[in-house]
PAVO-389542 format. One line per 5 residues: their letters; for each residue x negated, y negated, z of N, C-alpha, C, CB. Coordinates in steps of 0.02 Angstrom, whole numbers, plus 50000, padded with zeros to 5 digits. Glycine has a CB too. Layout:
# residues N
a = X/Y/Z/X/Y/Z/X/Y/Z/X/Y/Z; ... $
//
This chain:
# residues 80
mrtgl = 50205/46503/43063/50169/46491/42995/50141/46441/43000/50205/46488/42937; 50077/46448/42984/50029/46386/42973/50025/46363/42902/49956/46402/42995; 50042/46295/42901/50063/46274/42841/50011/46211/42806/50138/46250/42854; 49975/46180/42863/49927/46122/42854/49971/46063/42845/49877/46131/42792; 50034/46063/42867/50074/46007/42864/50091/45974/42920/50125/46020/42838 $
kkqqk = 50081/45904/42936/50086/45887/43007/50157/45882/43032/50053/45823/43020; 50167/45875/43079/50251/45890/43099/50304/45837/43072/50261/45888/43185; 50273/45772/43066/50320/45737/43039/50329/45738/42964/50311/45677/43060; 50290/45785/42935/50300/45800/42856/50346/45848/42855/50236/45825/42814; 50357/45888/42909/50419/45938/42901/50471/45925/42912/50421/45985/42930 $
vteif = 50509/45901/42870/50578/45862/42875/50632/45907/42855/50582/45795/42829; 50702/45899/42861/50754/45907/42839/50792/45860/42816/50777/45932/42871; 50816/45874/42749/50841/45835/42700/50908/45869/42673/50787/45824/42646; 50972/45835/42680/51026/45852/42667/51048/45789/42611/51065/45864/42734; 51060/45835/42535/51092/45783/42487/51150/45812/42473/51054/45765/42422 $
ynakd = 51199/45756/42459/51261/45765/42430/51304/45709/42406/51295/45799/42472; 51344/45709/42369/51378/45646/42348/51452/45656/42346/51353/45622/42279; 51477/45617/42328/51565/45619/42327/51583/45656/42278/51607/45549/42315; 51557/45672/42211/51590/45700/42164/51576/45779/42169/51572/45668/42101; 51521/45793/42185/51495/45871/42174/51519/45906/42234/51408/45881/42168 $
pkaei = 51547/45965/42226/51579/46011/42286/51506/46047/42321/51644/46082/42249; 51455/46028/42297/51405/46074/42327/51351/46018/42366/51365/46127/42262; 51308/46043/42415/51264/45999/42446/51194/46041/42450/51294/45974/42519; 51145/46008/42446/51077/46025/42444/51039/46024/42519/51044/45974/42393; 51022/46070/42557/50977/46059/42601/50904/46093/42605/51009/46070/42652 $
ythdt = 50865/46054/42598/50786/46067/42608/50763/46064/42687/50742/46006/42565; 50744/46111/42710/50717/46108/42773/50670/46156/42791/50763/46110/42816; 50619/46138/42847/50566/46170/42882/50587/46196/42950/50510/46124/42887; 50650/46169/42974/50664/46192/43037/50681/46265/43044/50714/46154/43062; 50642/46292/43089/50656/46353/43091/50714/46403/43098/50631/46359/43122 $
klkkr = 50748/46376/43156/50808/46387/43183/50871/46375/43115/50813/46332/43253; 50852/46314/43090/50906/46297/43025/50904/46347/42978/50891/46230/42984; 50838/46361/42976/50828/46411/42901/50848/46469/42923/50749/46423/42865; 50836/46505/42985/50870/46570/43002/50958/46564/42997/50844/46591/43083; 50974/46514/43014/51046/46506/43004/51083/46505/42943/51061/46455/43029 $
lltya = 51033/46476/42890/51050/46472/42824/51049/46530/42788/51013/46430/42794; 50993/46568/42804/50989/46636/42775/51041/46672/42790/50933/46673/42794; 51061/46684/42869/51111/46734/42887/51180/46700/42850/51116/46744/42977; 51193/46648/42852/51258/46629/42815/51260/46653/42742/51268/46551/42816; 51197/46633/42718/51187/46649/42632/51198/46720/42617/51107/46633/42602 $
akfpe = 51172/46765/42675/51186/46836/42663/51253/46858/42678/51143/46874/42700; 51289/46821/42726/51364/46846/42746/51405/46807/42688/51393/46820/42834; 51402/46748/42661/51443/46717/42622/51403/46695/42553/51474/46661/42661; 51380/46727/42508/51339/46717/42449/51372/46673/42399/51321/46782/42417; 51439/46668/42402/51491/46642/42362/51483/46560/42383/51570/46681/42381 $
lcrqt = 51469/46552/42446/51467/46479/42478/51408/46440/42494/51498/46481/42537; 51346/46487/42485/51282/46467/42517/51227/46522/42476/51286/46478/42611; 51184/46485/42442/51114/46536/42416/51056/46485/42429/51113/46564/42320; 51000/46515/42434/50942/46495/42442/50921/46485/42365/50901/46543/42487; 50879/46428/42357/50857/46414/42283/50793/46400/42280/50892/46359/42249 $
dddeq = 50756/46391/42332/50688/46376/42318/50647/46393/42378/50680/46303/42298; 50585/46408/42389/50540/46421/42434/50479/46361/42406/50519/46508/42434; 50448/46325/42457/50407/46289/42426/50333/46306/42439/50423/46227/42441; 50333/46378/42471/50273/46407/42509/50229/46370/42546/50235/46437/42469; 50262/46322/42582/50242/46280/42635/50275/46279/42698/50243/46222/42615 $
ggltf = 50321/46335/42695/50377/46348/42755/50448/46312/42741/50349/46316/42830; 50449/46280/42680/50504/46232/42662/50561/46278/42621/50472/46165/42612; 50615/46290/42645/50675/46316/42600/50725/46272/42582/50710/46370/42630; 50740/46290/42515/50792/46242/42494/50859/46284/42477/50765/46197/42429; 50923/46268/42507/50990/46300/42495/51036/46250/42460/51024/46324/42562 $
vidkq = 51086/46288/42427/51143/46250/42401/51193/46276/42429/51153/46248/42332; 51238/46244/42468/51300/46257/42507/51357/46224/42489/51292/46244/42570; 51414/46256/42494/51485/46218/42478/51481/46157/42535/51564/46276/42490; 51495/46094/42507/51492/46037/42545/51549/46046/42605/51504/45974/42497; 51609/46070/42589/51638/46082/42659/51620/46124/42712/51690/46098/42653 $
rvsir = 51559/46158/42706/51533/46192/42760/51490/46161/42799/51506/46242/42743; 51472/46092/42775/51419/46063/42813/51456/45997/42846/51349/46045/42764; 51436/46009/42921/51460/45948/42971/51395/45923/43007/51521/45975/43035; 51418/45852/43021/51366/45820/43055/51406/45798/43127/51333/45754/43008; 51359/45815/43178/51396/45798/43245/51352/45756/43284/51416/45863/43288 $
itepy = 51384/45688/43298/51360/45639/43332/51412/45641/43394/51353/45573/43288; 51345/45649/43460/51373/45648/43515/51349/45592/43564/51366/45710/43539; 51406/45576/43607/51386/45526/43655/51335/45543/43710/51445/45504/43686; 51309/45502/43733/51258/45517/43790/51308/45539/43857/51204/45442/43807; 51278/45592/43899/51318/45599/43955/51311/45542/43998/51303/45658/43989 $
seerk = 51364/45547/44043/51390/45482/44093/51344/45503/44149/51483/45478/44121; 51326/45458/44200/51302/45470/44251/51329/45527/44300/51300/45417/44272; 51402/45527/44298/51427/45564/44343/51437/45635/44298/51495/45528/44377; 51428/45645/44242/51419/45722/44211/51356/45746/44212/51439/45730/44138; 51309/45698/44217/51246/45721/44230/51229/45767/44290/51211/45667/44235 $
//
């Protein structure tokens, strides 16, 4: 999809706070959009699409407990 946006403008943003049980995800990432759309269809009580900006970005509200951030260490020379 051509959007007229530069790659640096095609962001993914995750918003949540300590109080609210929901997180909001705004993304242009195609793989993440597909994963969220599939998840929302399968678990509508936990995730739903709330907006489409008509430039390739979608916004979802998802149960905050379903979101995780994984930070991995670089591979050692031995493992490479």
